[in-house]
C-alpha positions, -999 to +999 in steps of 0.1 A: -065-157-006-035-144+013-038-114+035-016-083+032+008-074+060-002-040+076+030-020+069+015+010+090-018+024+104-016+057+084-010+069+048+023+082+038+026+114+018+049+110-013+061+132-040+050+120-075+060+129-111+035+133-138+038+106-163+061+084-143+049+049-135+053+035-099+049+001-085+029+000-052+034-027-027+002-048-020+017-073+002+030-051+031+065-070+030+086-042+009+112-026+030+106+003+006+071+010+016+048+022+001+068+010-031+075-026-043+110-040-038+103-074-046+092-088-013+061-102-027+080-131-044+069-165-033+034-150-025+000-146-044+007-109-044+019-086-073+028-049-073+002-025-083+015-005-114+002+033-118+012+061-135+010+095-117-014+121-135+002+153-119+032+164-102+031+168-064+023+152-032+000+122-031-011+099+001-006+065-005-019+034+017+001+018+040-023-005+057-030-024+024-068-022+030-076+009+008-105+005-015-089+032-037-054+015-038-028+028-042-042+058-028-053+061+011-092+062+015-090+061+054-092+025+059-066+024+081-088+042+109-107+005+109-075-014+112-074-027+148-046-018+170-016-041+172-020-053+134+011-034+122+034-059+110+007-087+110-014-101+084-049-084+082-077-080+057-109-058+065-143-077+059-160-065+027 
């Protein structure tokens, strides 16, 4: 299995609209992080579609290792320094 590219070692706060569907980048290649821009084409990755349950700010994963994707679960704290922009997957 391919490893995602770590976009950042932090979450990103985004404003979501209730009922709206979003497409979360799972590969880390999108230039529109944390959302998909089609950068996954030619890989085994696909965007993760999710519908916001409520209006307001949500913190989305940018390390691409969250066990609660697309939402941050703090996994970025386990990602080694120097991994941003590189392929990396936490061991399960």
